[in-house]
Every structure is written in structure tokens, then in C-alpha cells.
N, C-alpha and C positions, 0 to 999 in steps of 0.2 A: 511635509512629513510632521507628525505630531511630535513634540519633544519628549524625550525619555524620562526626564526628571525635571525637579524644580518646582517651586510653589507657584501656583497660578491662581490669582485671585482677582478675575476681570470684574470690573465695576459695571453693573447693568445700566441701562439707559435711564431708568427712573431714579438713579442715584448720581445724576450729573454734577449736581453742586458739590463743591469742595467739602462742605460740611458733612453731608450725608455719605459721600464717597468715602471720606476718611473713616467715618464710623463703621461703614460696611467692611472696609479694608481691616480695620483693627478687630472687628468681631470675628471676621472670617479667619484671619491668621491666629487669633487667640484660640479658636477652636480646632485649629489644624486642618481646616477644611480646604478643599481645592475642587473648583468645578472641572478641572482637567482630570479625567479618569486615569490618564496614563501616570500622571504624577501621583495621584491618589493611590494607585495600585501599589506604589512602592512603600506605602505605610504597611500594607498587608504581607508583602513578599519583597523586602528589600533586595535589589539586585546583588549587593555586597554579601548577602546570606544565601544566595541561590546556588544550588550545586553546579559546579562546572566540571567539565571533562578534565581528567587528571592523567598523567602518564605521557610518554614520549609518542609522537605520531607513529613511529615505527612499532612500538610495543603494542599500541592499540590496534593498529591495522593487522597485526599478526593474529589477533583474536578473531576478527572477522574471517581471515584466511582459513584458520583452523576449523571454525564453525562450518564454513561452506564446504570445505574438503570432507569433513566428517560426514555431512549429510549426503554429498555426492557418492561417497563410497557405501555407507551403510544403509541409506534409504534409496537412492537412485540406482545403486548397483553399478556405478561407473568404475572404470579402471582407475586406480589411484594415480597413475603417472598422467593420464589424460585430463583427469579432473584437476589435479595440481597445476597443470600447464594452462588449461582454458578457463578456470573458474576461480574466483575468490580474490583476484588482484585488485578489485574495484577501487579500493581506497589506499592501497599500499603505493607509496611513492615508487616511480619507475626506476629510480636509482637503486632500489633494493631488490628488484625482481630476481636478478641473476644470483643474488647472494643467499637466497632462501632454499632450504631443503625441508623434507617431511618424513615422518614415520607414522605408519598405521599399526595400531595394536589392535588385532582382531579379537583377542581374548576378552579385553575390557571395552571394545568397540569404541576406541578413541583414536583421534587424529592429532598429531602434533607437528607444528610448522616452527622452524628455527630460522634466525637470521644470524649467520656466522656462528660463533660460540657464545654470543652475549645474550641473546634474547630468544625466548621460546614461549609459545602459547598452545593450549590444547582445548579440544572440545570433546564431549562424550555423548554418545548416542544413548538415549533413555527410552526409547520406544516411540509410542504414539504422540509424544510431544518432540520428537526428533532429536536434534543435536543441541546441546547447551554448552556455552563456554565455560571452562572450568574456573573456579575461583576458590579463595581460601575459606569462604564461608560454606561451601557446599549448597545443596538444594534446600529451598525453603518450603517445598511442597512434595507430595508423592505423586510420581507420575502415574497416569490413569490410562488404561486400555480404552480405546474407542473402537467400537464394532458397529458396522452397518447392519441394519435390520432387513436389507434388500436381498433377494435370491441372487444367485450368480449371474453376472452380466452376460455370459455367454450363451444363456438361454432365453434372453429377452431382446426384443427389437429396440433400435435406437429411436428415441434419446434415452429411455429408461434402461436400455441394455446395450450390448455392443454388436448385435446382429444388425446388418444393414440390407435395405432394399434397393433395387435400381431406381435412380431418379426418374421422375415423370417426364422431365424435359431432356431433350437431345442435346447435349453440350459438345462442342467441337473438342475432340480429344486432343488435338494437336495444341490448340491454345492452352488447355488445361496443363499439359505436359510442359510447355514452354513456361507457364507461370511457376510450376514446381521447380523447374530448372533454375529459373531466376532467383527464387527464394532460397534455393540451396547453393548459391554462390559460395564456393569454398571458403573464402576469407571471413564470411559473415558467421561462420560456426553455427548454422541453423541446425537445431535438433529435432524440431517438429513443426509441421505446417498443415493446417486443416481449413477447408473451405466448406461452409454450410449455406446452402441456399434454399429458401422455402422450407426450412426445417430438415432438409436432407443433406447427408455429407456427399459431396460431388468431387472432392479432391482431397488427398491425404497422403502424407509421406513423413518418414522419420529417418533421422541420420544413424550413423553406425553406433551400435550399442544401445539404441533407444527403440521403444516400441510404444504402443497405444496405452500401456500400462505404466509406463515410466513416470515417476514423480519428478518434475523438473523445477529448476530454481525459477521463481516467478517474480521475486523481488516486489516492486511496489504496486503490482496488480493486486496485491492483497489490501491496498488501500480501497480499492473498489469493492473488494469482498467485505471490508468493514462497512462500507455503506450499505451493502446488501443485507448484512446481518442487522444493522441498525433499522433498515427498512422493514425488515421481517419483525422487529420489535414493535415498531409503529403499526404495522398491519394487525398485530396481536392486542393493540390497545395499551402498550407499556410506555410508549413515547410518543411525542408529537414534534412536528418540524420546528414550530416556533416557540416551543417551551424553553425556559431557561435551563441550561445544562445542569443536571443534578450532580454536581461536583461538591462533596461536602467541604472540601478546602476552600471553596469560594462563597460560602454562605454566611460569613460574618457581616453584621450590619454595616453598610457602606462600603463594602468591597465591590469596586466596579466590575471585577471579573464575573460577578454574579449576574451581570446582564448578557454575558455570552449565551447564545442559544444554540440548540442543535443545528439549526440552519447555518449558523456562522461556522461551526466546526466542519460541517459538510462541505461548505464553500471555501475551507481553508482561509477563513477571514476573522479568526478569533482575536487577532491582535497580540497574541502572546509572544514574549520576546524569547526567540529560540533559533539562533544563528543558524543559517543553511547556506548550502553551496550556491543556490540561485540569488542570494541576496546581493545586490550590487555593492552594498557598502561593507561587505565582510571580506577580509584578507586574512585567512587562517588556513593551516593545513587541514585537509578533509577530516582526519580522525578528531581533530580538536573542535569541530562544530557539533553543538548540541544535536543537530539533525542526524549526524552520523555516528555520535558517540553511543547511541543505543545499540548499535551493531557491533561494537567493539569490546564491551566489558560486562561486567556482571551486576549492573545497576538495576534497580526496580524502575522499569521503564515508564510505568504509569505515574509513580511519584516524581520521577524526573520530569515528566511532561507538564503536569498540572501546577507544580510549585514553581510558577514563573510570574514575574510582573508583566504588565502590559507593555508593549512598545507602540501599539497603535490603538485607536478607539475600536472596540469591537464592531465588526462589519464594514469598517471603512477601507480596509487595505487587504488585498488578497496576496498571500505569500505561501509559496510551496514549502511547508515545514511539517516535520513529522508530529509535532506536538498535537496537532489538531485530530488526526485519526488515532493517535494513541489515546488522547482524552476520550474519544468516542469509545475506544476499546475498554477504558476504565468503566465508563458508563455501562457498557454491555455487560461487563463482569458483574458489577454492583447490581444491576437490575436482574440478571438471570439468578444470582445467588440469593437475592431477596425473596425470589420465588420459590426458593428451596430446591432449585435444579443444579445439576452438575455442569459447571461452566466448561469443562473441557469436552464434554460429550454433547452439549447442547447444540453447536452448529451441525454436527452430523445428524442429530435427531429432528431439528427444525427447519433445516434447509437441505442439506446435501443428500439425505435420503429420499427427500421429495422430488428431486430433480435427477436422480440416477447416478449421483456421485457416491462411490462406495468407499473411497479414501481420498482425503484431501489433508495434507500434512501442515498443521498450524504449529510452528515452533514457539517456545516461550523463553523468557528470562528465568533465572534461578528462583523466582518467586512465583513462577506458574503463570505469568501474564502472557498472552498472545502477542507476538511482536509481527502483527499483520501488515506493519508498514514495509516489511521487506523479507522476513524469515518465514516464508510460506512457499509450499510446493504443491504443484498439481499436474495432471496429465493434460495434454492438448484437448482431449475430449472433455475433461472436466470444465476447463475454461470455455469450451464451445457450448456446453450446457448453461452456463451462466450467461453467456452473451445471448443464447436464445431466450432465456427468462426475461431479459430486458427488451429483446426484440418483440416479445409478447406482452409488454406493459406489466410485468410481474404476475401473469397468469400461466399456470403449468397444468395442462391436461384438465382444465375446468376448475382448478383450485387456485383462488387469489392468495399468493405468497407475499406480495409487495403492494403497498397502497396503490390504488388507481391514480395514475399521473406521476407516480414515483420516477419512472424512466424519463418522463419529460423533464422533472426537476433536475436530475442529475446531468441531463444533456443541455441544460439551459446555462448560458453564460453567467458566472457569479458576478454580482454587481460590483464587488470591491476590486476586481481585477482590471488592470488598465487595458489589456487585450482580451479579446472573447475566446480565450484558449483553455479555460477551466470551468467545470461545472460543480457537480456534488461528488467530489472524490473520483471523477472521470475527466480525462482530457477531451477537448472538442477539436473538430476539424473545421472550425469557422475560418481559419486564415489559410487553409489549403495545404497543410503540411502533408497530407496523405493524398495519393492520386485517386481520390474518391469524392463523391458528392459531399457538399459542405455539411449535410445532416449527420454525417458519420461522427461517432464519439467512441472513445475507446478507454480500456484499462491499459496502463503502461507500466513497465518496469525496467530496471537497469539491465543492460545487456541486450536491449532491444525486444523484451517481452511485449507482446501486444495481443489484446483480444478486442477486436474492432467490431462495432455493430453499426449497420447502415440501414435504417429503416427504409428509406426510399427504394433500396434494391432488395430487401428482404434477405439480407446477407449477414453473415458472421464470418470473420476470418480470424484465425489464431495463428500467431507466429511465436515460437519459443526458441532460445538458442543459449549459447554460452557466453558469458560476459566479454571474454577477450576478443570476440568478433564484432563488438558493438559499433566500432567505427564504419563498418561496411554494411550495416543493416539497412539504413534509410533508403540507399539507392537500390539495393537488391529487393526489398520489400515493395518499393513503388513500382518497380518494373513488374514484379508479380501481380500487383493490384491492378495495373493497367491491363495485363493480359486476361485476368479473371473478369473484368468488366466487359472486355471484348467478347469473352465466352458467354457471358450472360445475355449481351445483345444479340449475338449470334443465334443462341437458342430461342430468344424470344421472336425471331424473325424480323 
């Protein structure tokens, strides 16, 4: 592990003599230089001056709970009692679950979650930017309407619309039904399950109170959506994979963070110090981790992400941390607005409308920054369309939306990771976590959200559900996947 701090003035081989070594050391230290980029980064962003999560774990977690409940009620149209019971508790310590209550203010479109008589947090629905956690400063932007330019979906065939045709192959209906039953194991709280083979929907089912139009909690599948929007900018000639990340805060002369590239960020290998729950050395309550704090309070998530020192040399170490996709989100906003475009409508105009998605909810912080690391909502069919885009290497009905080979990049193991489990903001099946061929790769989010792409089978599978069922998802999903593969093999003869 690269040290986090301390002056490092290693003497090079050509200064082996005591005399020249001493001169080099004195000159280096007099200038305050350090060949170690980790130590040097602290000169530009001292850890002691870096914003840290503040507030009790319970207080912070209630903010997330209120936000998730708000969106479930006012966007997903779920029953408040069901949503309160099954969603939003991801980072609230279990000892508090039974002591929480809630209120829904339909007039002001606000949800409030209370812990006993001492703590309460609320979130308010603002329209097409979803629900935002309430804070003392209010909103720092004007919510913007996002309207699709596409005709109604019920008059167009899949994938640009919702009409479907019978599949060309004969699939064993018994196997597909068994797969659906496995996916909807009651304890897993599955809300939607969709199977697309050779571009056609061959199996689809929804849970109680959910249909093909329901915007469902998607959590970190939004990281893969961030990669897709960055890929869209690359195809449009605005960014390139190996360019240094255009982050203004990193551009001072000598700042080692200026060597972080778009590739590093997509590979989650920037090296930024941003404590997260998967870090083996971190022992903190979830809400006090930088990785989770962005979901709990009213901070400017982009500034919170980029104003960090290094913990590792850029590109050397892969860590699952929200700072990297948030930094890409910052780059996305700066790039789009520099072109004179509307940041909040740009994803709809430049991606969603082009692949048949009429609404995909991207929620923001109070500053209007998309929190696509987790506060994003889509339908199962929306995610299925995104999976198809990757299955087709970024081509959609003859139009190239992502650079040629971008799908291969996101599905290739990132070099900084110890195990071949992560690519370019997509998870990989190289270690066989899924009961599918090893070329499968997938978008993944908390609560068992999955959009799985299997090139060798020409297959996309979407599984969505409510977070309280997450302990039971892996087993039920793999049982369903095994049956789907059997159905494909049976149909192929």
C-alpha cells in the first residue's frame, strides 16, 4: 500500500555517493518536493482540511430513508406503508428499524421519517429531478421539466416502443415459468424480472403494485449509466478515454491528481481517498463513510468528491468508491454546460430518446448535481434497452451512440483490481458469481438490482426489487438464470 502522507525524497541511483545524495536531499526538501504523488497531493488538498461526514449515524441515515420513501410514494406510486417497510433502510442500523415512523404530506409532496421523538428528516418531491433531502439552505437550482420527444410507446414496437411480437424461437414455456417463479421467491421482494433474447422479450413479470411503467429504485446501476453518458460524450468527440480528467480543482502546477485520466475514473482506480464500506481497513458506521454520506445529507456531491487527496497512485489500485463516478458526473455537467446545453435535459435528448426510453428519473442534490451513483430510477424495460445497447456494441438501429469497442472496454477487467471482478463501471462475471458464462457483465445496485449482458448467449436479463429482500436475491436469481439457460438451449435444439 502506498503511504498516505509523509515526505518522500528517494535518492536516485545516479546520486549514490553521500555527497551528491545529500545535496539532492537538501534541494528536494528545500523545494518541498516529493516524488511520491500520494504525499504530494496533501500539499494541494490536506486531509485535515477535507470535508468529512458530520452528524450522528442515525440522523444521517434518516435522510436517506426519507428520500427513498419520498420517491417511492410520489414517483413510483407505491403504497406508503409497503415502501416504508421494504425500502430505505439500507444504511440505517438495524437497532433503529422498529423505532422509526413516517408521515406523508401529499399537499407539499414531502415524506418525513422520525426516530422516536428526538430525530426527524424529510425529503420533498420537486418533479423531474425527483426527491431531494430537505436542508436549511433550500435548493440552489431551479428544477427543470424533462420531456421526451418520442411518440407514445403504446403505438410503437419494441425496443422503441412497448408493443411486442412473438419471438422467432420456440422456448419451453414450462422452463420460462419456472425461471419466473424462482426469480419471485417471496423473501427476495422482486419487483420486476425481464428476459431479452436475440433482441426480443421472451419472459416478463412484475410484482404487486408494479408494472412496465413503474420507475423502480435502481441504486448503483446508475454508475453504469454514468459510464454510458461518458461514452456518449466520447462518441460525440467531447472526451477521450486516456485524456487527463478535466477537473478544474486538479489543474494547479504539480498537483498529482492532474494525472488522473478518464480511464482511471471509469475503472474506479483514481486513487482518491474516499472511505467506503468495501475498504478492508475502514471501520466506521455506514453513514459516516464518505461513500455513503452523499446519500444522507445536503452536500454538493461533486465538490465533496473531487476535493480529496490521493490515497493511492492513480491507476495502481482499484477500490469501489463513489468519488470516481461522481467525478465523471462533474465532468459530464461541465462539458455539457460548456456547450451551452441544458444539463438536466441532455441525457434525455442525447441518449434516452434515441433508444426508446421516455422517462428515466435522475435525482439530484440541492445544487442540481445528478447523484447517479445511487439516486436513479428506471423501469425494467428501460434497463433492458440499455443492456441491448451494450449487447450491440453501442449501435442502435444503425446509429452509433457509443464508441466502437466501448462495450469491450467496460467488460474488460480493470488492471488496478486484485480480482477480475470490475471493468468500466460494470461488474464482471469472470469469477462465476452468476450462473452464466464468464463473458457476462452487469450493472449492479443495492437491493439486488441487476442488468446482465451475456454476449455469448445474445441475452439481457433485468432483475429489480426492494432492498429489504437483498439477502435472498443471489440464490433466487441464480436459480432463475440456470433455468433461462436451459430454456435457451432447449429452443436451440
